[in-house]
C-alpha positions as CSV (number, residue, x, y, z in Angstrom):
1,M,-67.4,-91.2,16.6
2,N,-65.9,-94.1,14.7
3,Y,-62.1,-94.4,14.8
4,L,-61.8,-95.9,11.3
5,S,-64.1,-96.0,8.3
6,V,-63.8,-96.9,4.7
7,C,-65.1,-95.0,1.6
8,A,-65.4,-96.8,-1.8
9,V,-67.0,-96.3,-5.1
10,V,-68.4,-99.6,-6.5
11,K,-70.0,-100.7,-9.7
12,D,-71.7,-104.1,-9.9
13,E,-69.1,-105.6,-7.6
14,R,-69.8,-109.3,-6.7
15,Y,-67.3,-109.6,-3.9
16,L,-68.6,-106.9,-1.6
17,P,-69.6,-109.1,1.4
18,E,-66.2,-110.6,1.6
19,W,-64.5,-107.2,1.3
20,V,-66.7,-105.7,4.1
21,E,-66.4,-108.6,6.5
22,Y,-62.7,-108.8,6.0
23,H,-62.2,-105.2,6.8
24,R,-64.5,-105.5,9.9
25,I,-62.1,-108.1,11.2
26,V,-59.1,-105.8,10.8
27,G,-60.8,-102.9,12.6
28,V,-62.9,-101.0,10.2
29,E,-66.1,-99.8,12.0
30,H,-68.1,-98.2,9.2
31,F,-68.4,-98.3,5.4
32,Y,-69.6,-95.6,3.0
33,I,-70.4,-97.4,-0.2
34,Y,-71.0,-95.1,-3.2
35,D,-73.0,-97.3,-5.6
36,N,-72.3,-96.4,-9.2
37,S,-74.1,-99.5,-10.4
38,T,-76.7,-99.7,-13.1
39,S,-78.9,-101.7,-10.8
40,P,-79.4,-101.5,-7.0
41,D,-77.0,-103.6,-5.0
42,V,-78.7,-105.9,-2.5
43,S,-75.7,-108.0,-1.4
44,L,-75.1,-105.8,1.7
45,A,-78.7,-105.6,2.8
46,K,-77.9,-107.4,6.1
47,Q,-74.9,-105.1,6.9
48,V,-77.0,-102.0,6.1
49,I,-79.7,-103.1,8.5
50,E,-77.1,-103.8,11.2
51,G,-75.9,-100.2,10.8
52,F,-72.3,-100.4,9.9
53,V,-72.8,-99.9,6.1
54,T,-74.2,-96.7,4.5
55,V,-75.0,-97.0,0.8
56,I,-75.2,-93.8,-1.2
57,P,-76.6,-94.1,-4.8
58,F,-74.1,-92.2,-7.0
59,P,-74.8,-92.8,-10.7
60,G,-73.0,-91.1,-13.6
61,E,-69.6,-91.2,-15.3
62,R,-66.3,-90.4,-13.6
63,Q,-67.8,-90.0,-10.2
64,Q,-64.9,-91.0,-8.0
65,F,-63.6,-87.5,-7.2
66,N,-67.1,-86.3,-6.5
67,A,-67.9,-89.3,-4.3
68,Y,-64.7,-88.8,-2.2
69,N,-65.3,-85.1,-1.7
70,H,-68.9,-85.8,-0.8
71,C,-67.8,-88.4,1.8
72,L,-65.3,-85.9,3.4
73,Q,-67.9,-83.1,3.5
74,N,-70.9,-85.1,4.7
75,F,-69.4,-88.0,6.8
76,G,-65.9,-86.7,7.7
77,K,-67.0,-85.5,11.1
78,D,-68.2,-89.0,12.1
79,S,-64.7,-90.7,11.8
80,R,-61.2,-90.0,13.1
81,W,-59.8,-91.8,10.0
82,I,-61.3,-92.7,6.6
83,A,-59.5,-95.1,4.2
84,F,-60.3,-94.3,0.5
85,I,-59.8,-97.6,-1.3
86,D,-61.6,-99.7,-4.0
87,A,-63.6,-102.9,-3.6
88,D,-60.8,-105.0,-5.1
89,E,-58.3,-103.7,-2.5
90,F,-57.7,-105.1,0.9
91,L,-55.8,-103.4,3.7
92,V,-53.4,-105.9,5.4
93,P,-51.7,-105.0,8.7
94,N,-48.5,-106.9,8.8
95,R,-47.3,-106.4,12.4
96,C,-50.6,-106.3,14.2
97,D,-54.1,-107.6,13.6
98,D,-56.0,-104.3,14.0
99,L,-55.5,-101.3,11.7
100,R,-56.5,-99.0,14.5
101,D,-53.5,-100.0,16.6
102,L,-51.3,-99.1,13.6
103,L,-53.0,-95.8,12.9
104,R,-52.5,-94.5,16.4
105,N,-48.8,-94.1,15.6
106,Y,-49.8,-91.6,12.8
107,E,-52.3,-89.4,14.6
108,A,-49.9,-86.4,14.4
109,Y,-50.2,-86.4,10.6
110,G,-53.0,-85.7,8.1
111,G,-52.8,-89.0,6.3
112,L,-51.1,-92.4,5.9
113,A,-50.1,-93.5,2.4
114,V,-50.3,-97.3,1.9
115,S,-48.3,-99.1,-0.8
116,W,-50.1,-101.0,-3.5
117,L,-49.3,-104.6,-4.5
118,I,-50.9,-105.8,-7.7
119,F,-52.2,-109.4,-7.4
120,G,-52.7,-111.5,-10.5
121,S,-55.0,-114.3,-11.7
122,S,-53.0,-117.2,-10.2
123,Y,-53.7,-118.6,-13.7
124,H,-57.4,-119.0,-13.0
125,I,-59.4,-118.9,-16.3
126,L,-62.8,-119.6,-14.7
127,R,-63.9,-118.0,-11.4
128,P,-62.8,-120.5,-8.7
129,K,-65.0,-121.5,-5.8
130,G,-64.2,-120.0,-2.4
131,L,-63.0,-116.5,-1.5
132,Q,-60.8,-114.3,-3.6
133,T,-58.4,-113.8,-0.7
134,E,-57.7,-117.5,-0.6
135,N,-57.7,-118.1,-4.4
136,Y,-55.4,-115.3,-5.5
137,T,-52.1,-115.6,-3.7
138,L,-49.6,-114.6,-6.4
139,R,-48.6,-111.0,-7.0
140,S,-46.2,-108.8,-8.8
141,A,-42.7,-107.9,-7.5
142,N,-42.5,-104.8,-5.2
143,E,-40.7,-102.8,-7.9
144,F,-43.3,-103.7,-10.7
145,I,-44.1,-100.8,-13.1
146,H,-46.3,-101.1,-16.2
147,R,-46.6,-98.6,-19.0
148,S,-50.4,-98.4,-18.5
149,G,-49.8,-96.6,-15.2
150,E,-50.5,-99.7,-13.0
151,H,-47.5,-100.1,-10.7
152,N,-46.5,-100.9,-7.1
153,Q,-45.2,-97.4,-6.4
154,L,-48.8,-96.1,-6.3
155,V,-50.4,-95.6,-2.9
156,K,-53.9,-95.3,-1.5
157,S,-54.7,-92.9,1.3
158,I,-56.1,-93.3,4.8
159,V,-56.8,-89.7,6.0
160,Q,-58.0,-87.8,9.0
161,P,-61.0,-85.8,7.6
162,A,-60.6,-83.0,10.2
163,R,-57.1,-82.3,8.7
164,T,-58.0,-83.0,5.0
165,F,-59.2,-80.4,2.6
166,A,-60.2,-82.5,-0.5
167,V,-59.0,-85.1,-2.9
168,S,-56.3,-83.9,-5.2
169,N,-56.3,-84.2,-9.0
170,N,-55.5,-87.9,-8.4
171,P,-57.9,-90.1,-6.4
172,H,-54.8,-91.8,-4.7
173,F,-53.8,-88.6,-3.0
174,F,-55.4,-85.8,-0.9
175,L,-54.9,-82.2,-0.1
176,Y,-54.4,-81.4,3.6
177,K,-55.2,-78.4,5.8
178,D,-52.8,-76.0,7.5
179,D,-49.4,-77.6,8.1
180,Y,-50.6,-81.3,8.0
181,N,-49.3,-83.7,5.4
182,C,-49.2,-87.3,4.4
183,V,-46.5,-89.9,5.3
184,N,-45.8,-93.5,4.5
185,E,-45.3,-96.2,7.1
186,N,-41.7,-95.0,7.8
187,F,-42.9,-91.5,8.5
188,E,-41.4,-90.2,5.2
189,L,-43.2,-87.4,3.5
190,V,-45.5,-88.4,0.6
191,S,-46.5,-85.6,-1.7
192,S,-48.0,-87.4,-4.7
193,A,-49.9,-90.5,-5.7
194,A,-46.6,-92.4,-6.0
195,S,-44.0,-93.3,-3.4
196,R,-41.3,-95.8,-2.7
197,N,-42.9,-99.2,-2.1
198,C,-42.7,-100.1,1.6
199,I,-44.8,-102.9,3.1
200,E,-43.2,-103.8,6.4
201,T,-46.2,-102.8,8.6
202,I,-49.1,-102.4,6.1
203,Q,-49.8,-103.2,2.5
204,L,-52.8,-102.9,0.1
205,N,-53.6,-106.1,-1.8
206,H,-55.0,-105.0,-5.1
207,Y,-56.8,-107.9,-6.8
208,F,-56.6,-106.2,-10.1
209,T,-57.2,-109.1,-12.6
210,R,-58.6,-112.0,-10.6
211,S,-59.7,-114.7,-13.0
212,Y,-59.9,-114.3,-16.8
213,Q,-63.6,-114.7,-16.4
214,D,-63.7,-112.0,-13.7
215,F,-61.7,-109.5,-15.8
216,K,-64.0,-109.9,-18.8
217,E,-66.8,-108.9,-16.5
218,K,-64.7,-106.0,-15.3
219,I,-64.3,-104.9,-18.9
220,R,-68.1,-105.1,-19.6
221,R,-69.2,-103.1,-16.5
222,G,-66.8,-100.2,-17.2
223,R,-64.8,-98.0,-14.8
224,A,-66.4,-96.0,-12.0
225,D,-63.3,-93.8,-11.5
226,V,-62.3,-92.3,-14.8
227,G,-64.9,-93.7,-17.1
228,G,-64.2,-95.9,-20.1
229,H,-63.3,-99.6,-20.0
230,H,-60.4,-101.8,-19.3
231,T,-59.0,-104.0,-22.1
232,L,-57.9,-107.6,-22.5
233,L,-54.5,-106.2,-23.4
234,E,-54.2,-104.9,-19.8
235,F,-55.1,-108.3,-18.5
236,F,-52.5,-110.2,-20.4
237,E,-49.7,-107.6,-20.1
238,I,-50.2,-106.9,-16.4
239,D,-51.1,-110.5,-15.4
240,H,-47.9,-111.7,-17.0
241,Y,-45.9,-109.9,-14.2
242,A,-48.5,-110.3,-11.5
243,N,-48.1,-114.0,-10.8
244,L,-44.4,-114.0,-9.7
245,V,-44.4,-113.7,-5.9
246,Y,-46.3,-115.9,-3.5
247,D,-47.9,-113.7,-0.7
248,N,-49.9,-115.4,2.0
249,K,-49.9,-112.6,4.6
250,I,-53.7,-112.1,4.4
251,L,-54.4,-115.8,4.9
252,R,-54.1,-115.6,8.7
253,F,-57.5,-113.9,8.7
254,L,-59.1,-116.5,6.6
255,P,-60.6,-118.8,9.3
256,E,-62.4,-115.9,11.0
257,L,-63.5,-114.5,7.6
258,K,-65.0,-117.8,6.5
259,G,-66.8,-118.1,9.9
260,K,-68.4,-114.7,9.4
261,L,-69.4,-115.6,5.8
262,N,-70.6,-119.0,6.9
263,K,-68.2,-120.6,4.5
264,N,-66.7,-124.1,4.9
265,T,-63.4,-123.8,6.8
266,E,-61.9,-126.3,4.4
267,K,-60.4,-124.7,1.3
268,C,-62.6,-125.4,-1.7
269,R,-60.9,-128.1,-3.8
270,R,-60.1,-126.6,-7.3
271,L,-61.6,-128.6,-10.1
272,I,-58.7,-127.7,-12.4
273,P,-55.1,-128.5,-11.2
274,T,-52.5,-125.8,-11.3
275,V,-50.5,-127.4,-14.2
276,S,-53.7,-127.6,-16.3
277,R,-54.7,-124.0,-15.5
278,R,-51.3,-122.7,-16.6
279,L,-51.5,-124.7,-19.8
280,V,-55.0,-123.3,-20.7
281,Y,-53.8,-119.9,-19.7
282,S,-50.8,-120.2,-22.1
283,I,-53.1,-121.3,-24.9
284,L,-55.4,-118.3,-24.3
285,F,-52.5,-115.9,-24.2
286,Y,-51.1,-117.4,-27.5
287,Q,-54.5,-117.1,-29.2
288,Y,-54.8,-113.5,-28.0
289,K,-51.3,-112.6,-29.4
290,V,-52.0,-114.2,-32.7
291,S,-55.4,-112.4,-33.1
292,N,-53.9,-109.1,-32.0
293,F,-51.1,-109.5,-34.5
294,A,-53.5,-110.4,-37.3
295,R,-55.7,-107.4,-36.4
296,S,-52.6,-105.0,-36.5
297,T,-51.5,-106.5,-39.8
298,N,-54.9,-105.9,-41.4
299,L,-55.0,-102.3,-40.1
300,A,-51.6,-101.7,-41.6
301,H,-52.7,-102.9,-45.0
302,S,-56.0,-101.2,-45.0
C-alpha cells in the first residue's frame, strides 16, 4: 500500500511533468490522473511505464465529482492518504521536506484541509522559459478574497480513503465516515470548503493565472471541474491582487526538481526585464479596460 497518492483531473495541461516530479520529491508515491483532454496526453508516458502514474481517460463535461468518487471507490484501498488537488496546485511542506512526515501527525483524523494561496502572473505576458515554480513567485495576501469565489480561505483536502465516504457538493471538501472529520494544520475542525487561512506547516501554491499567454490557453480549453470557461476579466481582476507578496518557500526544491527534469540548474535568463514586463502588462490592462468600457457603453445604448 502507498502511504500518499494524488488524484487530479486534467485537461490539456502542459506542465504535468513538472507537477508530477515535484510531488515525487515531497513524498507522493502514486498519481491517479483523470484525463479530461480532447486528445490523449503523452507527456507522462515515461512515468506511466515506470509504474507510479495511472492515467484514466475521463471525457465529458463537469467530471470532477465523478472522477473523485471513482478514485475513492476504485483506488482508495491502495493508499493510506490521497490528496485531491489540481495540476496547477503544488503542496508545499513548510517545516519538513516530506509530506508523509507531516501527515503522520494527522492519522487520527479523516482528512487534512490545506489552505490555498493564489499566485499571479509575476507580470509575465508571454510564457517564460524555465519552470513555473521558479518563474511565478508573487502571490496574493493571505486574506485575499475575490467576488468570483477565488480566495485564500478555500482549502483542498488530503483524505484517508478508508475513513472517507465521498466528495461533498464542493470538490474542495469531503464527507467522512462514522465519527471521523477533517481538520486544518492546527487540528481545528474544518466542516466546509472554506476555513481560516493557515500556512505555518503546509500550503497549497495555486498557480491560477500564470502568464497572460497561459491564461488565454486556459480560457480556450475550458474547465474540467464545473464546465464553461474562464474569462479575461478573471485574469485582470484576480491577477491585480495576486502579485503583492513574494513567496519563495517552494524554491528550496528547485535544484532537485531541475535535476529530475534534466533542466539547466542555472535559472533561465528572462528576455524581458521586470520593468518592461510591468509596463507592457499595464498597457494590456488599460486596453482591456477601455475595450470593456466601450462594449458596456454600446450595450447600454442598444
